[in-house]
DSSP file (Angstrom, degrees, kcal/mol; ACC not computed):
  #  RESIDUE AA STRUCTURE BP1 BP2  ACC     N-H-->O    O-->H-N    N-H-->O    O-->H-N    TCO  KAPPA ALPHA  PHI   PSI    X-CA   Y-CA   Z-CA
    1    1 A P              0   0    0      0, 0.0     2,-0.7     0, 0.0     0, 0.0   0.000 360.0 360.0 360.0 148.3  -66.7   29.6  -53.4
    2    2 A N        +     0   0    0      2,-0.0     2,-0.4     0, 0.0     0, 0.0  -0.770 360.0 162.5 -86.3 118.4  -66.7   31.9  -50.6
    3    3 A W        -     0   0    0     -2,-0.7     2,-0.5     2,-0.0     0, 0.0  -0.995  19.5-165.2-136.3 138.7  -65.4   30.0  -47.6
    4    4 A T        -     0   0    0     -2,-0.4     2,-0.1     7,-0.0    -2,-0.0  -0.978  20.4-130.3-122.0 123.1  -64.1   31.5  -44.3
    5    5 A S        -     0   0    0     -2,-0.5     4,-0.1     1,-0.1     6,-0.1  -0.522   3.4-146.7 -74.4 145.9  -62.0   29.4  -41.9
    6    6 A R  S    S+     0   0    0     -2,-0.1    -1,-0.1     1,-0.1     0, 0.0   0.616  87.3  76.7 -83.3 -10.0  -63.2   29.5  -38.2
    7    7 A V  S >  S-     0   0    0     -3,-0.0     3,-1.9     0, 0.0     4,-0.2  -0.884  90.4-127.3-102.7 103.3  -59.6   29.1  -37.3
    8    8 A P  T 3  S+     0   0    0      0, 0.0    -2,-0.1     0, 0.0     0, 0.0  -0.285  93.9  10.6 -50.1 134.0  -57.5   32.5  -37.7
    9    9 A G  T 3  S+     0   0    0      2,-0.2     3,-0.0    -4,-0.1     0, 0.0   0.440  94.9 111.1  73.8   8.9  -54.3   31.7  -39.9
   10   10 A S  S <  S+     0   0    0     -3,-1.9     2,-0.3    91,-0.0    -1,-0.1   0.530  76.0  40.8 -87.8  -3.3  -55.5   28.3  -40.9
   11   11 A S  S    S-     0   0    0     -4,-0.2     2,-0.3    -6,-0.1    -2,-0.2  -0.967  75.4-135.1-139.2 158.6  -56.1   29.2  -44.6
   12   12 A W        -     0   0    0     -2,-0.3     2,-0.2     4,-0.0    -2,-0.0  -0.795  10.4-139.5-109.8 149.1  -54.1   31.4  -47.1
   13   13 A D     >  -     0   0    0     -2,-0.3     4,-1.9     1,-0.0     3,-0.4  -0.541  37.7 -96.7 -93.0 176.0  -55.4   34.1  -49.5
   14   14 A V  H  > S+     0   0    0      1,-0.2     4,-2.4     2,-0.2     5,-0.2   0.840 124.7  55.8 -58.6 -37.8  -54.1   34.6  -53.0
   15   15 A D  H  > S+     0   0    0      2,-0.2     4,-1.7     1,-0.2    -1,-0.2   0.875 107.0  48.7 -67.6 -37.0  -51.7   37.3  -51.8
   16   16 A Q  H  > S+     0   0    0     -3,-0.4     4,-1.5     2,-0.2    -2,-0.2   0.932 113.1  49.5 -64.0 -47.1  -50.1   34.9  -49.2
   17   17 A V  H  X S+     0   0    0     -4,-1.9     4,-1.4     1,-0.2    -2,-0.2   0.893 109.7  49.7 -56.9 -44.3  -49.7   32.3  -51.9
   18   18 A R  H  X S+     0   0    0     -4,-2.4     4,-0.8     1,-0.2    -1,-0.2   0.855 110.1  50.7 -67.6 -31.0  -48.1   34.7  -54.3
   19   19 A A  H  X S+     0   0    0     -4,-1.7     4,-2.3     1,-0.2    -1,-0.2   0.808 107.1  55.9 -63.3 -33.2  -45.6   35.9  -51.7
   20   20 A N  H  X S+     0   0    0     -4,-1.5     4,-3.4     1,-0.2    -1,-0.2   0.804  94.1  65.5 -76.2 -27.3  -44.7   32.4  -51.0
   21   21 A I  H  < S+     0   0    0     -4,-1.4    -1,-0.2     1,-0.2    -2,-0.2   0.842 113.3  34.6 -65.1 -30.3  -43.8   31.6  -54.6
   22   22 A D  H  < S+     0   0    0     -4,-0.8    -2,-0.2    -3,-0.1    -1,-0.2   0.926 126.7  38.2 -92.3 -40.6  -40.9   34.1  -54.3
   23   23 A S  H  < S-     0   0    0     -4,-2.3    -2,-0.2     1,-0.1    -3,-0.2   0.858  77.6-159.1 -69.1 -36.8  -40.0   33.5  -50.6
   24   24 A R     <  +     0   0    0     -4,-3.4    -4,-0.1    -5,-0.2    -3,-0.1   0.768  41.1 144.8  60.6  24.4  -40.5   29.7  -50.6
   25   25 A A        +     0   0    0     -6,-0.2     2,-0.4    -5,-0.2    -1,-0.1   0.800  64.6  37.9 -53.3 -32.9  -40.8   30.2  -46.7
   26   26 A V  S    S-     0   0    0     -6,-0.2     2,-0.4    75,-0.0    74,-0.2  -0.963  90.4-114.5-132.8 135.2  -43.4   27.5  -46.5
   27   27 A A  E     -a  100   0A   0     72,-1.9    74,-2.6    -2,-0.4     2,-0.7  -0.596  28.3-153.4 -73.6 122.2  -43.6   24.3  -48.3
   28   28 A L  E     -a  101   0A   0     -2,-0.4    29,-2.4    27,-0.3     2,-0.4  -0.901  14.7-165.5-101.9 115.8  -46.8   24.4  -50.6
   29   29 A V  E     -ab 102  57A   0     72,-2.2    74,-2.6    -2,-0.7     2,-0.5  -0.870  11.0-148.2-107.2 133.8  -48.0   20.9  -51.2
   30   30 A D  E     -ab 103  58A   0     27,-3.7    29,-2.9    -2,-0.4    74,-0.2  -0.878   6.9-167.8-101.8 123.8  -50.4   20.0  -53.9
   31   31 A A        +     0   0    0     72,-3.4    30,-2.5    -2,-0.5    31,-0.3   0.439  52.0 110.0 -89.8   0.5  -52.8   16.9  -53.1
   32   32 A R  S    S-     0   0    0     71,-0.3    27,-0.2    28,-0.2    -2,-0.1  -0.280  82.9 -86.3 -72.3 158.1  -54.2   16.4  -56.6
   33   33 A P    >>  -     0   0    0      0, 0.0     4,-2.2     0, 0.0     3,-0.7  -0.296  47.9-105.3 -56.9 150.3  -53.3   13.4  -58.7
   34   34 A G  H 3> S+     0   0    0      1,-0.2     4,-2.0     2,-0.2     6,-0.2   0.804 116.3  54.7 -47.2 -46.8  -50.0   13.9  -60.6
   35   35 A P  H 34>S+     0   0    0      0, 0.0     5,-2.3     0, 0.0     6,-1.7   0.788 110.1  49.3 -71.4 -27.4  -51.4   14.4  -64.1
   36   36 A R  H X45S+     0   0    0     -3,-0.7     3,-1.7     4,-0.2    15,-1.2   0.951 109.0  50.8 -62.8 -51.2  -53.6   17.2  -62.7
   37   37 A F  H 3<5S+     0   0    0     -4,-2.2    -1,-0.2     1,-0.3    -3,-0.2   0.852 112.3  48.0 -50.8 -40.1  -50.6   18.8  -61.0
   38   38 A L  T 3<5S-     0   0    0     -4,-2.0    -1,-0.3    13,-0.2    -2,-0.2   0.554 113.4-117.5 -77.5 -10.3  -48.7   18.6  -64.4
   39   39 A G  T < 5S+     0   0    0     -3,-1.7    -3,-0.2    -4,-0.3    -2,-0.1   0.641  85.7 115.4  79.7   9.6  -51.6   20.1  -66.3
   40   40 A L      < +     0   0    0     -5,-2.3    -4,-0.2    -6,-0.2    -3,-0.1   0.572  66.8  53.6 -94.7  -7.3  -52.0   16.9  -68.4
   41   41 A A  S    S-     0   0    0     -6,-1.7    10,-0.2    -7,-0.1    -2,-0.1  -0.958  93.4-106.9-123.4 141.6  -55.4   15.9  -67.1
   42   42 A P        -     0   0    0      0, 0.0     7,-0.1     0, 0.0    -2,-0.1  -0.396  32.5-110.5 -68.6 147.3  -58.4   18.2  -67.2
   43   43 A E        -     0   0    0      5,-0.3     5,-0.1     1,-0.1     4,-0.1  -0.443  22.3-127.1 -69.9 144.1  -59.7   19.7  -64.0
   44   44 A P  S    S+     0   0    0      0, 0.0     2,-0.4     0, 0.0    -1,-0.1   0.679  89.7  67.5 -74.9 -16.7  -63.1   18.4  -63.0
   45   45 A R  S >  S-     0   0    0      1,-0.0     3,-1.6    60,-0.0    -2,-0.1  -0.925  90.6-112.2-112.5 127.7  -64.8   21.8  -62.7
   46   46 A A  T 3  S+     0   0    0     -2,-0.4     3,-0.1     1,-0.3    -1,-0.0  -0.181 100.3  23.7 -54.8 144.6  -65.4   24.0  -65.7
   47   47 A G  T 3  S+     0   0    0      1,-0.3     2,-0.4    -4,-0.1    -1,-0.3   0.376  86.3 132.4  77.3   3.5  -63.3   27.1  -65.8
   48   48 A M    <   -     0   0    0     -3,-1.6    -5,-0.3    -5,-0.1     2,-0.3  -0.723  56.1-128.2 -82.6 131.4  -60.4   25.8  -63.6
   49   49 A R        -     0   0    0     -2,-0.4   -10,-0.1    -3,-0.1    -1,-0.0  -0.629  24.6-132.3 -78.8 134.5  -56.9   26.4  -64.9
   50   50 A G        +     0   0    0     -2,-0.3     2,-0.2   -11,-0.1   -13,-0.1  -0.188  63.6  51.5 -76.2 179.3  -54.7   23.2  -65.1
   51   51 A G  S    S-     0   0    0    -15,-1.2     2,-0.3   -10,-0.2   -12,-0.2  -0.493  81.4 -75.9  94.6-161.9  -51.2   22.9  -63.8
   52   52 A H        -     0   0    0     -2,-0.2     3,-0.1   -14,-0.1     6,-0.0  -0.906  39.2 -89.3-136.0 165.3  -49.7   23.9  -60.5
   53   53 A I    >   -     0   0    0     -2,-0.3     3,-2.3     1,-0.1   -25,-0.1  -0.555  61.0 -98.5 -64.8 126.6  -48.6   26.8  -58.3
   54   54 A P  T 3  S+     0   0    0      0, 0.0    -1,-0.1     0, 0.0     3,-0.1  -0.242 107.9  16.6 -61.5 135.3  -44.9   27.5  -59.1
   55   55 A G  T 3  S+     0   0    0      1,-0.3   -27,-0.3    -3,-0.1     2,-0.1   0.314  94.8 131.5  86.1  -9.0  -42.7   26.0  -56.6
   56   56 A S    <   -     0   0    0     -3,-2.3     2,-0.4   -29,-0.1    -1,-0.3  -0.436  51.2-129.4 -76.0 154.0  -45.3   23.7  -55.2
   57   57 A L  E     -b   29   0A   0    -29,-2.4   -27,-3.7    -2,-0.1     2,-0.5  -0.805  14.8-123.4-106.8 142.8  -44.7   20.0  -54.6
   58   58 A S  E     +b   30   0A   0     -2,-0.4   -27,-0.2   -29,-0.2   -24,-0.1  -0.752  37.8 157.4 -93.5 132.6  -46.8   17.2  -55.7
   59   59 A M        -     0   0    0    -29,-2.9     5,-0.1    -2,-0.5    -1,-0.1  -0.596  29.3-150.3-145.2  73.4  -48.1   14.9  -53.1
   60   60 A P    >   -     0   0    0      0, 0.0     3,-1.8     0, 0.0     4,-0.2  -0.180  13.5-135.5 -54.8 130.8  -51.1   13.1  -54.3
   61   61 A F  G >  S+     0   0    0    -30,-2.5     3,-1.8     1,-0.3     4,-0.4   0.776  99.9  65.2 -63.0 -22.9  -53.3   12.3  -51.4
   62   62 A L  G >  S+     0   0    0    -31,-0.3     3,-0.9     1,-0.3    -1,-0.3   0.786  92.2  66.4 -63.2 -24.7  -54.0    8.8  -52.4
   63   63 A D  G <  S+     0   0    0     -3,-1.8    -1,-0.3     1,-0.2    -2,-0.2   0.587  99.8  51.2 -69.2  -9.0  -50.3    8.1  -52.0
   64   64 A L  G <  S+     0   0    0     -3,-1.8     9,-2.6    -4,-0.2     2,-0.4   0.419  99.3  78.1-104.7  -4.0  -50.8    8.7  -48.2
   65   65 A L  B <  S-C   72   0B   0     -3,-0.9     7,-0.2    -4,-0.4     2,-0.1  -0.814  76.7-121.2-110.6 146.2  -53.7    6.4  -47.7
   66   66 A T     >  -     0   0    0      5,-3.1     4,-1.1    -2,-0.4    -2,-0.1  -0.367  41.7 -96.6 -74.1 159.8  -53.9    2.6  -47.4
   67   67 A S  T  4 S+     0   0    0      2,-0.2    -5,-0.0     1,-0.2    -1,-0.0  -0.994  94.1   2.8-120.2 134.8  -56.1    0.5  -49.9
   68   68 A P  T  4 S+     0   0    0      0, 0.0    -1,-0.2     0, 0.0    -2,-0.0  -0.998 129.6  49.6 -91.9  -7.0  -58.8   -0.4  -49.5
   69   69 A K  T  4 S-     0   0    0      1,-0.1    -2,-0.2     2,-0.1    -3,-0.0   0.733  88.7-135.0 -76.7 -19.5  -59.6    1.0  -46.1
   70   70 A G     <  +     0   0    0     -4,-1.1     2,-0.3     1,-0.2    -3,-0.1   0.838  53.1 145.4  71.4  29.9  -58.4    4.7  -46.9
   71   71 A Q        -     0   0    0      1,-0.1    -5,-3.1     0, 0.0    -1,-0.2  -0.683  60.5 -84.2 -90.0 153.2  -56.6    5.0  -43.6
   72   72 A M  B     -C   65   0B   0     -2,-0.3    -7,-0.2    -7,-0.2    -1,-0.1  -0.292  48.3-114.9 -51.3 135.5  -53.4    6.9  -43.1
   73   73 A K        -     0   0    0     -9,-2.6     5,-0.1     1,-0.1    -1,-0.1  -0.323  46.2 -79.1 -69.8 159.6  -50.3    4.9  -44.0
   74   74 A P    >>  -     0   0    0      0, 0.0     4,-2.6     0, 0.0     3,-1.8  -0.217  46.8-104.8 -56.1 147.6  -47.8    4.1  -41.1
   75   75 A R  H 3> S+     0   0    0      1,-0.3     4,-3.4     2,-0.2     5,-0.3   0.898 119.4  53.7 -42.7 -53.3  -45.5    6.9  -40.1
   76   76 A D  H 3> S+     0   0    0      1,-0.3     4,-0.8     2,-0.2    -1,-0.3   0.763 109.5  46.9 -60.9 -23.5  -42.5    5.3  -41.8
   77   77 A E  H <> S+     0   0    0     -3,-1.8     4,-2.3     2,-0.2    -1,-0.3   0.838 112.6  50.5 -79.2 -36.4  -44.3    5.0  -45.1
   78   78 A L  H  X S+     0   0    0     -4,-2.6     4,-2.9     1,-0.2    -2,-0.2   0.955 109.6  50.3 -61.6 -45.4  -45.5    8.6  -44.8
   79   79 A D  H  X S+     0   0    0     -4,-3.4     4,-2.7     2,-0.2    -1,-0.2   0.844 108.3  54.3 -65.0 -33.9  -41.9    9.7  -44.1
   80   80 A K  H  X S+     0   0    0     -4,-0.8     4,-2.1    -5,-0.3    -1,-0.2   0.991 111.5  44.0 -60.2 -58.8  -40.7    7.8  -47.2
   81   81 A R  H  X S+     0   0    0     -4,-2.3     4,-1.3     1,-0.2    -2,-0.2   0.845 111.6  51.8 -68.2 -34.0  -43.2    9.6  -49.3
   82   82 A L  H  <>S+     0   0    0     -4,-2.9     5,-2.8    -5,-0.2     3,-0.4   0.950 108.7  53.0 -64.4 -45.7  -42.5   13.0  -47.8
   83   83 A R  H ><5S+     0   0    0     -4,-2.7     3,-2.0     1,-0.3    -2,-0.2   0.907 104.6  56.5 -60.1 -36.9  -38.7   12.4  -48.5
   84   84 A E  H 3<5S+     0   0    0     -4,-2.1    -1,-0.3     1,-0.3    -2,-0.2   0.883 107.5  46.4 -55.1 -38.8  -39.6   11.7  -52.1
   85   85 A A  T 3<5S-     0   0    0     -4,-1.3    -1,-0.3    -3,-0.4    -2,-0.2   0.155 128.0-101.8 -91.5  17.8  -41.3   15.1  -52.3
   86   86 A T  T < 5S+     0   0    0     -3,-2.0    -3,-0.2     1,-0.3     2,-0.2   0.647  89.7 106.7  69.7  21.1  -38.1   16.7  -50.6
   87   87 A L      < -     0   0    0     -5,-2.8     2,-0.3    -6,-0.1    -1,-0.3  -0.625  52.1-154.0-113.0 177.0  -39.8   16.9  -47.1
   88   88 A S     >  -     0   0    0     -2,-0.2     4,-1.2     1,-0.1     3,-0.3  -0.986  30.1-118.9-151.9 153.9  -39.5   15.2  -43.9
   89   89 A V  T  4 S+     0   0    0     -2,-0.3     3,-0.5     1,-0.2     4,-0.4   0.874 115.4  55.8 -60.4 -39.2  -41.9   14.6  -41.0
   90   90 A D  T >4 S+     0   0    0      1,-0.3     3,-0.9     2,-0.2    -1,-0.2   0.868 104.6  52.1 -58.4 -43.1  -39.4   16.5  -38.7
   91   91 A E  G >4 S+     0   0    0     -3,-0.3     3,-0.5     1,-0.2    -1,-0.3   0.768 110.4  48.6 -64.9 -31.5  -39.5   19.5  -40.9
   92   92 A L  G 3< S+     0   0    0     -4,-1.2    -1,-0.2    -3,-0.5     7,-0.2   0.345 104.8  58.7 -91.7   0.3  -43.2   19.6  -40.8
   93   93 A T  G <   +     0   0    0     -3,-0.9    -1,-0.2    -4,-0.4    -2,-0.1   0.018  62.8 142.6-121.5  21.2  -43.6   19.2  -37.0
   94   94 A K    X   -     0   0    0     -3,-0.5     3,-1.8     3,-0.1     5,-0.1  -0.521  57.7-114.3 -68.7 121.5  -41.7   22.2  -35.8
   95   95 A P  T 3  S+     0   0    0      0, 0.0    -1,-0.1     0, 0.0     3,-0.1  -0.319  93.0   5.7 -63.8 138.4  -43.6   23.6  -32.7
   96   96 A G  T 3  S+     0   0    0      1,-0.2     2,-0.4    -3,-0.0    -2,-0.1   0.342 107.0 105.5  79.7  -4.5  -45.1   27.0  -33.2
   97   97 A E    <   -     0   0    0     -3,-1.8     2,-0.8    -5,-0.0    -1,-0.2  -0.918  68.4-130.9-123.2 139.7  -44.2   27.3  -36.9
   98   98 A L        +     0   0    0     -2,-0.4     3,-0.1     1,-0.2    -5,-0.1  -0.726  38.3 164.3 -75.4 111.6  -46.3   27.1  -40.0
   99   99 A C        +     0   0    0     -2,-0.8   -72,-1.9     1,-0.3     2,-0.3   0.682  55.6  23.0-108.4 -25.2  -44.3   24.7  -42.1
  100  100 A V  E     -a   27   0A   0    -74,-0.2     2,-0.4    -8,-0.2    -1,-0.3  -0.999  52.9-164.7-146.1 142.5  -46.5   23.5  -44.9
  101  101 A V  E     -a   28   0A   0    -74,-2.6   -72,-2.2    -2,-0.3     2,-0.3  -0.994  20.5-151.5-128.5 138.3  -49.7   24.8  -46.6
  102  102 A S  E     -a   29   0A   0     -2,-0.4     2,-0.3   -74,-0.2   -72,-0.2  -0.692  14.8-178.0-106.7 152.0  -51.6   22.2  -48.7
  103  103 A S  E     +a   30   0A   0    -74,-2.6   -72,-3.4    -2,-0.3   -71,-0.3  -0.969  11.9 155.3-149.1 163.9  -53.8   22.9  -51.8
  104  104 A C        -     0   0    0     -2,-0.3   -74,-0.0   -74,-0.2   -75,-0.0  -0.808  61.4 -69.4-161.9-159.8  -56.0   21.0  -54.2
  105  105 A G  S    S+     0   0    0     -2,-0.2   -62,-0.0     1,-0.1   -60,-0.0   0.812 122.9   5.4 -70.1 -34.9  -58.9   21.9  -56.4
  106  106 A S  S    S-     0   0    0     -3,-0.0    -1,-0.1     0, 0.0    -3,-0.0   0.554  98.2-103.6-127.3 -20.8  -61.4   22.5  -53.7
  107  107 A G  S  > S+     0   0    0      0, 0.0     4,-0.6     0, 0.0    -5,-0.1   0.265  94.9  97.0 114.5 -15.6  -59.9   22.2  -50.4
  108  108 A L  T >4 S+     0   0    0      2,-0.2     3,-0.7     1,-0.2     4,-0.4   0.953  89.2  36.9 -76.0 -54.4  -61.2   18.8  -49.5
  109  109 A T  G >> S+     0   0    0      1,-0.3     4,-1.1     2,-0.2     3,-0.8   0.731 105.4  69.4 -80.1 -18.0  -58.2   16.6  -50.4
  110  110 A A  G 34 S+     0   0    0      1,-0.2    -1,-0.3     2,-0.2    -2,-0.2   0.848  91.4  65.5 -60.0 -33.7  -55.7   19.3  -49.2
  111  111 A C  G << S+     0   0    0     -3,-0.7    -1,-0.2    -4,-0.6    -2,-0.2   0.780  96.8  53.2 -64.4 -24.0  -57.1   18.4  -45.7
  112  112 A I  T <4        0   0    0     -3,-0.8    -1,-0.2    -4,-0.4    -2,-0.2   0.902 360.0 360.0 -76.8 -38.3  -55.6   14.9  -45.9
  113  113 A V     <        0   0    0     -4,-1.1    -1,-0.2    -3,-0.2    -2,-0.2   0.557 360.0 360.0 -74.7 360.0  -52.2   16.2  -46.7
């Protein structure tokens, strides 16, 4: 789909993603469920390739939410999950720096991460 952010710099194009594969300057976090990240489950939309962007980290968005209410987990639980993905809250909150880019299949669940 053709989608344009209203906030400059808040989304990346394919060239920026490709450059980050080599530089690893920013953590690229994939919000899809683990089997989709690994390419073991089919993508829900026809024509979408399975697997993940090289160098990206798996952080399924459901791991960040409480059940059944679907609210964000407490900070200590989020920090634990980030550490499991080799990240930390402190790394992701550097003032004035872009520290993480999130992805998924459509952009919706990436917003949760």
